[in-house]
C-alpha positions as CSV (number, residue, x, y, z in Angstrom):
1,X,70.3,148.5,118.5
2,X,68.5,146.6,120.3
3,X,66.4,143.0,118.9
4,X,63.0,144.6,118.5
5,X,63.8,148.2,118.4
6,X,63.7,149.6,115.1
7,X,64.0,153.5,116.1
8,X,59.7,153.5,115.6
9,X,59.1,151.9,118.9
10,X,58.4,148.4,119.5
11,X,56.8,147.8,116.1
12,X,57.9,143.9,116.8
13,X,56.3,143.6,119.6
14,X,53.0,144.6,117.9
15,X,53.5,142.0,114.8
16,X,54.4,139.4,117.3
17,X,50.9,139.8,119.0
18,X,48.9,140.1,115.7
19,X,50.3,136.9,114.9
20,X,49.0,135.4,118.3
21,X,46.0,137.0,118.3
22,X,45.8,135.0,114.2
23,X,46.5,132.2,115.6
24,X,44.1,132.1,118.4
25,X,41.9,132.7,115.6
26,X,43.0,130.0,113.9
27,X,42.7,127.1,116.7
28,X,38.8,128.9,117.5
29,X,37.6,128.5,114.2
30,X,39.6,124.4,114.5
31,X,38.0,123.9,117.5
32,X,34.4,124.4,116.3
33,X,34.8,122.8,113.1
34,X,36.0,120.2,114.9
35,X,33.4,120.2,117.4
36,X,31.1,120.2,114.5
37,X,32.4,116.8,112.5
38,X,32.9,115.2,115.7
39,X,28.4,116.2,116.6
40,X,28.1,114.6,113.1
41,X,29.8,111.5,113.5
42,X,28.3,110.6,117.4
43,X,25.0,111.4,115.0
44,X,25.7,108.9,112.7
45,X,25.3,104.6,113.3
46,X,27.9,102.5,112.2
47,X,26.5,99.0,111.7
48,X,28.7,95.5,111.1
49,X,27.5,92.3,110.3
50,X,29.9,89.0,111.2
51,X,29.0,85.1,109.9
52,X,27.8,85.8,106.4
53,X,25.2,88.1,108.3
54,X,24.5,85.5,110.9
55,X,24.9,88.6,113.1
56,X,24.9,91.9,113.2
57,X,25.6,95.0,115.3
58,X,24.7,98.8,115.2
59,X,26.9,101.1,117.8
60,X,26.7,104.9,117.9
61,X,29.2,107.6,116.9
62,X,29.2,107.9,120.9
63,X,30.1,104.3,120.4
64,X,27.1,103.1,122.6
65,X,25.8,99.6,121.2
66,X,22.5,100.7,120.0
67,X,21.0,96.8,118.3
68,X,22.1,93.3,117.8
69,X,20.1,91.3,115.3
70,X,20.6,87.4,115.0
71,X,19.4,85.1,112.8
72,X,17.5,82.2,114.3
73,X,20.3,80.2,112.3
74,X,22.8,81.7,114.2
75,X,21.6,79.9,117.2
76,X,22.5,76.9,118.6
77,X,22.2,76.1,121.7
78,X,25.0,73.0,121.4
79,X,27.2,75.8,120.1
80,X,26.6,79.2,122.4
81,X,30.5,80.0,122.2
82,X,30.1,80.3,118.4
83,X,27.1,82.8,118.9
84,X,29.0,85.0,121.9
85,X,32.1,84.8,119.2
86,X,30.1,86.5,116.7
87,X,28.7,88.8,118.9
88,X,31.9,90.2,120.0
89,X,33.5,90.3,116.6
90,X,30.6,92.5,115.6
91,X,30.5,94.7,118.2
92,X,34.3,95.0,117.8
93,X,34.0,96.0,114.2
94,X,31.3,98.5,114.6
95,X,33.0,100.0,117.1
96,X,36.0,99.9,114.8
97,X,34.1,101.5,111.9
98,X,32.8,104.3,114.5
99,X,36.4,105.2,115.4
100,X,38.0,104.9,111.9
101,X,35.3,107.7,111.4
102,X,35.7,109.8,114.5
103,X,39.7,110.0,113.6
104,X,39.0,110.9,110.3
105,X,36.4,114.0,111.1
106,X,39.7,114.7,113.9
107,X,41.8,114.9,111.2
108,X,39.8,116.7,108.4
109,X,39.6,119.6,110.7
110,X,43.1,120.0,111.8
111,X,44.2,119.7,108.3
112,X,46.3,116.4,109.6
113,X,48.1,118.8,112.2
114,X,49.5,116.2,114.6
115,X,47.1,117.4,118.0
116,X,48.7,114.9,120.6
117,X,51.5,117.5,120.7
118,X,49.1,120.0,122.1
119,X,47.6,117.3,124.7
120,X,44.8,117.2,122.7
């Protein structure tokens, strides 16, 4: 007998279709959960301080800068480069926190599945 034929018709094919439908449903649920978690992260703010709190930056989960706070003592007209470096460091750290939170949400939604194999 040929594969897939068991004397009662193409039962193996029906089972495969059912498995495909179940897999599609699981993928849709995973995508929905991922979207919900991404939305939650995007709604959050992430703040990082550097230079002993002299400069802080706040970014959204969408990686948009929301605020920069600079203490007056951090402003030295003779050392503008230091202030610029502190601002860059604070923004980059806040962005790293946002990225880490998003990665954690995606990993949670996917159950640790490597979505790169699916082009995600």
